[in-house]
C-alpha positions in Angstrom: -12.0 6.3 -19.8 -10.4 6.1 -16.4 -11.9 4.3 -13.4 -11.5 6.1 -10.1 -10.8 3.7 -7.2 -12.9 4.3 -4.1 -11.4 3.8 -0.7 -12.7 4.0 2.8 -11.1 6.6 5.1 -11.6 7.4 8.7 -12.5 11.1 9.1 -12.2 12.6 12.6 -13.8 16.0 13.3 -12.8 18.4 16.0 -14.5 21.5 17.5 -16.5 23.4 14.9 -15.9 20.6 12.3 -17.6 18.1 14.7 -20.5 20.5 15.1 -20.9 20.9 11.4 -20.9 17.1 10.8 -22.9 16.3 13.9 -20.4 13.6 14.9 -16.8 13.2 16.0 -15.8 10.5 13.5 -17.1 8.5 10.6 -15.9 6.2 7.8 -16.4 7.6 4.3 -16.0 6.0 0.9 -14.1 8.6 -1.3 -12.1 8.6 -4.5 -8.7 8.7 -2.9 -7.7 12.4 -2.9 -8.2 15.3 -0.5 -10.1 17.2 -3.2 -12.6 14.3 -3.5 -13.0 14.1 0.3 -13.5 17.9 0.5 -16.2 17.6 -2.2 -18.0 14.8 -0.3 -17.9 16.7 3.0 -19.4 19.8 1.3 -22.1 17.6 -0.4 -23.0 16.0 3.0 -22.8 18.9 5.3 -23.2 22.1 3.2 -22.5 25.6 4.4 -21.6 24.8 8.0 -18.8 22.5 6.8 -17.8 25.0 4.1 -17.1 27.6 6.7 -14.8 25.2 8.6 -13.0 24.0 5.5 -12.3 27.6 4.2 -9.7 28.2 6.8 -9.3 24.9 8.7 -6.6 22.3 8.4 -6.5 18.7 7.1 -4.1 16.3 8.8 -3.7 13.2 6.6 -2.1 10.5 8.8 -0.6 13.3 10.9 0.7 15.5 8.1 -0.9 18.8 7.3 -2.1 19.3 3.7 -4.4 21.5 1.7 -3.3 20.1 -1.7 -6.5 18.8 -3.4 -4.4 16.2 -5.3 -2.8 14.8 -2.1 -3.6 11.1 -1.8 -5.5 10.1 1.3 -4.1 7.7 3.9 -6.1 5.8 6.5 -7.2 8.8 8.6 -7.9 12.4 8.0 -8.4 14.9 10.9 -10.5 18.0 10.1 -9.4 20.8 12.4 -11.0 24.3 12.4 -8.8 27.4 12.7 -7.6 27.9 16.2 -7.2 31.4 17.9 -4.5 32.3 20.2 -0.8 31.4 20.2 
């Protein structure tokens, strides 16, 4: 039986992600991976957040990742897709 260590991570939301969460930032206890954070965000915020996460980006301490096994750092920024160029 493995024990999953929980950690606290600062999650910052931008544009549509902030609208879906109803806030710009929060501290969340999660099980240490991007996949665990994604699951928690979907549990908390449902379909509005699911739409953002389908095509948005995750920046983990400034590095873009969509790998669910990626270990979290201190901060994760949730960015919706951006139009233009």
